[in-house]
Structures are given as structure tokens and as C-alpha cells.
C-alpha positions, -999 to +999 in steps of 0.1 A: +000+000+000+013+034-009+006+069+006+016+101-012+014+137+000+028+168-016+044+194+007+075+214+013+094+203+033+087+166+023+063+149+048+070+121+072+046+092+071+030+069+097+008+039+090-019+026+113-046-001+112-082+009+121-089-001+157-052-004+166-028+023+179+003+003+168+025+020+141+030-004+111+054+017+091+072+051+090+076+052+052+053+061+024+048+024+017+033-003+038+042-039+031+027-067+051+021-104+048-016-113+042-027-134+071-059-137+092-043-113+118-031-087+092-065-085+075-082-051+080-083-015+070-052+007+071-045+044+068-015+067+067-009+101+081+015+125+064+029+155+084+055+181+083+070+203+110+049+232+097+016+214+093-009+192+111-013+156+101-036+146+073-052+112+073-055+092+041-084+073+027-086+037+040-068+009+023-082-025+028-064-058+030-089-086+024-080-122+020-102-139-006-113-174+006-135-202-005-171-195+006-181-209+040-218-207+048-224-194+083-263-195+084-284-212+110-292-248+099-328-245+112-349-215+104-385-209+112-417-195+096-454-195+098-480-211+076-499-188+052-473-161+055-442-148+036-412-167+050-375-159+044-347-183+044-313-167+047-279-180+035-249-160+047-212-165+041-181-157+060-160-131+041-153-144+006-149-131-030-178-110-042-176-130-075-194-159-058-224-176-074-254-185-053-280-212-060-311-224-042-327-258-045-358-273-029-366-310-032-337-313-058-353-286-080-333-255-089-352-225-077-327-197-084-291-190-094-274-156-092-247-133-080-245-108-051-254-080-074-291-087-067-295-101-102-310-136-103-303-155-135-333-174-150-368-179-137-372-182-100-398-209-103-417-227-130-452-220-119-451-185-133-465-169-102-448-149-074-441-179-052-404-172-047-383-140-046-346-139-041-324-110-031-286-114-032-262-088-016-225-084-009-213-061+018-177-061+032-171-093+013-199-111+031-225-127+008-261-129+018-289-145-002-325-144+010-351-165-006-387-155+003-415-181+000-447-162-004-480-175+011-464-207+025-483-239+025-474-272+043-456-283+012-432-253+015-416-265+048-386-287+045-350-286+035-337-258+012-302-261-001-280-231-005-248-234-025-220-208-028-193-212-054-163-192-065-128-198-080-115-209-046-141-235-038-177-244-029-198-247+002-233-262+004-257-261+034-290-278+039-313-254+058-344-269+074-374-245+073-397-254+102-434-244+105-442-226+137-420-197+146-388-198+166-388-224+194 
């Protein structure tokens, strides 16, 4: 990561990580090894003897990983209502595809842009709606089942896939609200 400030006399630099008072570098460049503990947001401050310090924009170090689904394995909803099932990843690449299956039938496939590729369901009505988002490298896909019937409760399968790997989770949708 590089920081540049124009001044006379030339500035001195100090690099910090957000949430940490430790100094990581006293040069215009910051070089670090990408590890779980070095991941985070960094900034530099440039100062001269005649000026106050100026803080840079944040520079983020993010380690791209295979997707790992962190969602609850059992989720709850009520009969004759709109019920959402949520599939959330740990931080991963935003270029991760998302697919939903129910009873071995593909319901939806898409990316975290919110765009769902293909028809959501073959009945041509508004039975299912899917919203995919990515924020801070966390992928979240929510499938909403509208006007649930007894047949809508069961195991939904969420699959996340990117160039680094795949994760699949069976999520049991149970009738009757959270126990």
C-alpha cells in the first residue's frame, strides 16, 4: 500500500490499522504479509514540521477465501405467511455464485449484485423471490417463499461457489415460529 502527500518540506509518514494504535510503518509504503491477523483497514498520516497531520483514505487488506456458509441450519416461519430463508457466508470473493434448491429442483441461481439469473420458479407466479447482496465481502442470499403452505416447509439447499471453492448447506425450514 502506498501513501503520497505533496508538501515542502517533504512529509513524514506513519501507517496505522483501524482499531489499533500500533505503528506499522514510518515510510510512504506499507508492506505486510496477508494473514488472518493482518487482514483489515489501514491508513497513513502525512505530516511536516509546519503542518498538522492529514489522514489518508482507508486501504483494505482482504484475503479472498472459498465460501463458508455461516447460516443457521434450522430456520422458522409460519403457515400462510411470507417466510424468508437466509444463506450468509463468511468473508469471501464477491464473485461468488449463489444457488437455491428445494426437493432437488433448482429455484434460483445468481450473484450478489441482486441479479437472479433465470426464472425463479416454473409455476409463473410470485411464489419465490430472491435477493442477493454483498457487503464487506460477506455474501447474503435471501429466498422468500410467499403465502407458505405445508408443502413449502422442508430442506432448502444453498450453494455458494467461486474460483476458490464451494460450500453447500441444507437449511431446514420449520413451520411454527422460533422455538
